[in-house]
N, C-alpha and C positions, 0 to 999 in steps of 0.2 A: 622430444617432449612436445614441441609445437605441432609436429606432424600428427601425433596421437590425439591432441586436442582438436585439431581441425578435422581429422578423420571421424572422431566420435560425433562432433557437431553435425557434420554432413550426413553421417549415417542416421542420426536421430531425426533430422529434418526430412530426409528422403523416406525413411520408414513411415513416419506419420503421414506424409503426402501419399505414399502408396496405399496405406490402409484406409485413410478417410478423405483424402483429396488435397489439392494444392493449397487452398485457403488455410487449412489446419496446419499444413507443413510450414507455411509462412508465419503463422502465429507462434509455433514452437521456436522458430528462428528469431522472432521478435523477442520472445521471452529469454532466449539465450543471450541476446544482446543486452537486455535489461540487467540480467545477472552479471554479465561481464563488465558492464559499465559501473554498476553499483559497487561491485567488489574490486574491480581492477583500478578504478579511479577514485575509490574511497568516497563516493557520493552517497549521502544518506540523509535521513530526516531527523531521527531522534538525537543523534550525536550533535549536529549543528545547533539544535535548539538548546541542548545542554551547554554547549560552548558559549552561546549568547548569554544564557542565564548566569553561568558561573564566571566566565572570563570576559564577557562583553565582546566576544569575537563574532562578527556578523557574517563572515565569509560564506559559511555553508548555507545559511538562509538566503543570502543574496543569490547564490547559485540556484537554489530552489525557485526563487521568484523569477530569475532570468529564464529558466526552463519553462515555467508556467506561462510567462509572457510570450515566449516564442510560440508555444502551442496555441495560446489564445488568439494570437495574430492570424493564424490560419484556420483554426478549428471553428471559431465563432462564425465567420463567413461561410464556411463549408456546411455547418449544421443548418444555417439559415437558408442556404440555396438547395439543400438536399434533405429537407424535412421528411422524416419517416424512414429514410435510408441510413442516415447518420444521426445518432442520438446524443443528447447531453446527459451529464451525470446529475440530473436534477433530483431534489428530495425536499420534503417539507421540513420546516423549522418548528420544532415543538419541544415539550418537556423531555421526551425520551432522547431526542437528538442531542440536546444540550447536556443532559446527564451523561449520555454515552460518550460524547466528545471529551468531557472532563475526566471521566474514569479512564478512558483510553490514554489520554495524555499522561496521566499519573502512572498507569501500568507500563507504558512503553519505556518510561525512564527507569522503572524498577528492573526490567530485563534488558535495558539498553538496546532496544530494537523495536521499530514499528512493525506494520504488517509486512512490507517488503523487506525491511531490515532483518526481521526474524527469519524469513525464508533465505535471505542471503547468508546470514550468519550460520544458519543450520547447514546450508550447502557447503560452506567453507570450513566446517568442523567445529564450530563453537558449541561447547557442551551445554551451556545454559540455554541457548536457543534451541538445541535439539530436544531439551526437556520441555521448553515452553511451547514449541510448535504444535505437537498433537493436542495440547490443552487449548491452544488458540483455536484450532479447528473445532474442537468440542464446544468451545464457547460460542463460536460463530454459528454452529448448528443450533445450540440451545437458544441463543438470542433470536434467531429467526423463528424458532418454534413458537415462541409466544410474543412475537413482534406486534401483532395486532392489539394485544392488551396494552402494551406500552404506548403505541401511537394513539390509542383510544383516550389517553389522558389529555389530549389536546394538541393541536398543531395548526400552524398557518399553511395555506396551500403553497406548493412548490413555486418558486419564483426564479425566472431565468432572464439574464440579460441577453439581448440578441441584436443582430444587425451591426452596422458600423458604430452606432451609438454605444452598444454594449461592449464592443471591442475597445473603444476609446475609454470608456469608464473603467474597464478592467485594467487596461495598461496604466492609466493615471493612478488608480488605487495601488497597484503593485509598486509604482514609482514612489508614491507617498510612503508606503511601508518601508521601502528600501532606504529612503531619505531619513525616516525616523530611526531606523537601525544605525545609520551612519552617525546620527546625532548622539545616540546612546553608546556607541562603540568606544572602546579604548582608542585613543588617537593613533597609536602604533599598529593597531590591528585593522585600520580602515583600508583594506586591500582585498582584491579578489584574485587568487592565484590562477594562472593560466590553465592549470590542470582542471580546476573546477569549472572554468568557462567552457572548456572542451567537453567535460562531462555533461554540463547543462545542455549544450547544443546537441550532442549525440542522443541524450535522453529525450529531448523534445522531438527530434526526428523520429525516433522509435515510437514515441507516444502517438505521433501523427499517423505513422504507418499502421499502428494498432487500431486507431479510430477508423481509418479508411478500409482496412482489410476486414475488421469485425463489425463495423458499423456502430460500435460502442466505445466509450472511453476506457482507458487502462484501469483495471480494478484488481483487487486481491481477495477481499474477504469472502465474497460469494463462493468462489471456487473451493476454499477450505471447508466451509460449512457443507457444501455439496458432497465432498468426499465422505464426510461422516453420515450424511443423509443416505448416500448410497449404501454404506455399510449397514445402517439401520434397516433400510428397505430389504436388502438381501438377507438380513438376519431375521426377517419377519417381525420386526418391531413396528407396532402400530403408529403411523404418523397422522392419523385422521384428526387428532386434536389440534393440529397446526394449520391455520389458514394459509400460512406462507408455503409450507412444504406440500400442501395438497392443491395449490394453485396449478392450473393447467401447464404453465410454462415450467414450473419446478418439477412436476411429475414427469414431464417429457425428458427433462435433463437427467433426472434420477435414473430413469429406465434406459437412457441412451448411453453410448460409450463415453467415457471420460475424455476421450480424444476428439470429441465433437463439441466440447464445452470450451468457449473462448477463454474464460478466466482461468480454468484449470490448466489449459495449455500454456498460457504465459507464466503461470505459477510454476509449473513443472520445468519450463525452460529457464526461469529465473534461478531456481535451485541448481539446475544442471550447469548454468553459466557460471554461477559463483563457485561451484565445485571445480569446474575446469580451470578457472583462473587460479584457485588455491592449489590445484594439482600442478599447474604450470610453475607456480612459485615455490612448490614443495613446502607449503605451509598448512597442509591438512592436519598434521599431528600437533594440535594445540594442547598446551598443558591444562590439566583438569583443575579448576579452581578449588582451593581448600576450604570449602564451605561446610558449615554445620548442617545436619539433616534439616533443620528448620529453614535454612537458606534455600535448599533445593525445593522444599515444599512451597515456600513463598514464590519461587520462580514459576512453579507450576500453576499456583493460584493466580499470579499476575498474568500468565499466559491465557488462562481461561477468561479472566476478567477483560483482557484486551480483546479477545475474540467476541465475547458477549457484548461489550460496549461498542465495538466497531459496528456490529449489526444494528444496534439501536440507533447509532449515529449515521447510518447509511454510508459507511465507508471508513477507511483508515486514512493515513497520510496520503496514500495514493488515490483511492476512490473518492474521498470527500474533499481533501485539501487540494491535491495536485489536479486531479481530473475535474473536481467540482468547480474550482475557480477558473480553470482554463477553458471550460465549456460554458461558462456564464452562470452557474448556479450560485444563488446568494447563500445557500446553506454552507457552501465551501468556506466563505468568509467567516460565518459564525462558528463553524467547526474549528477553524484555525485559531480564532481568538480564545475560545473556551478550552481547547486542547492545550494551548500554550500555557494557560493558567493552571491546568491540571499537571503540567510538567513540573511546575514548582513543587507541588506536593510529592510527586514521584521522586524528585531529586532529594527532597528532605527525608523521605522514607527509606530510600535504598540502603544507606549505611546502617540505619536502625533495624533493618530486617536481616542484617548479617550478610549482605550480598557484595560488600566491598571488603576485600582482605588485603 
C-alpha cells in the first residue's frame, strides 16, 4: 500500500515536471503535502472553529495560529527584502469583503468544510463535499464575474504590515488571540496535542515553500473559479461582461494549461494527497449520509455561496485568513473576526437544514 502511494506521488510530480517544468512539479508536490497533512494529521479550519464555539476547545485554532505565526516570522522579512518577486496576500477592506467573510463563515459550517477542507474531504471520499465542491467552483467563478460591482460599493485601500515592526505586531496579536482563547476555554481542554503541533509546523514549512517557489502565498479560491472559467471559455460562453475574467492576467491563465497555474496545481495536489492518505488508511468508502433531498440541495447551495462569498472576501480560510495574516494583510484579521461570527449562524442553521442525522 505504501509503495503504491509513493509511486503514484512520484509519478504525478515527475509527469508535471516533464510536461511544464520543475517549478510546476514542485508545486504539485507541495499540494500533495498539504493534502497529506490536512487529512493525515486531521488539521483543519472549520472543525476547530466549531469545536471552540460548541465545546470551548481551542486546540485546533491554537494550531492554526501557531502555523500562521511561523510563516509570518519568515514570510514578512522575505516579502520586504524581495519586493516584486515575492508577494503578500493583500486585499482591500470593504462592504463586499465583510459580507463575503460572514457568508463564507456560515456556509462552511453548513457543509463542515472551508475551501481547503472541502477539497480534502472530497478527495477522501466525503459525499457531501463531493456535492459541494463543483458548486463551490461555480460560486467562485460567479463571484469573480461581477466582483467589480461589489467592490464598487466602497472599500478602504489594501493595508499591509511590513518589516520587523509588522512581524512583531503580527506575532503579538496572534499571541493575544491565543491568550484570549485560553481564557475562554474549558480548563480541562487547555492543551495543544503534539500531533497538532507537528501538523502546524509541517503546514508552515510547506506554505513557505509555496511562497518561495510560486512567489505568491498559498491560496485555493482562484484556482477553482479558473477551472469553471476555462470550461466557459472553451464552450464559447461570452465572458466580456466581467472585468475580472477579461483582465489580461486572467485571460492568459484561461488560455494556458491548467498545469501552469500555481493555485490549480496546489489544489489538484491537495485533493490527490487527501485521496492517497484515505487510500492508505482504507477509508475511502464512507457511508452515504441519510439526508432528505432538501439536505442535498442545501449542501449544494451552501457550496455555491461559499465559493461566491470567498471571491467577494478575497479568499477563504487559506487565502484570506492563513495567508492574509501571515503575509501582513490587515484584511486577514477582519476576515477572521467576521467569518468567525458567521460560523455561529452556520452552526445554528445546519441541523435546521436537515444536514445532521
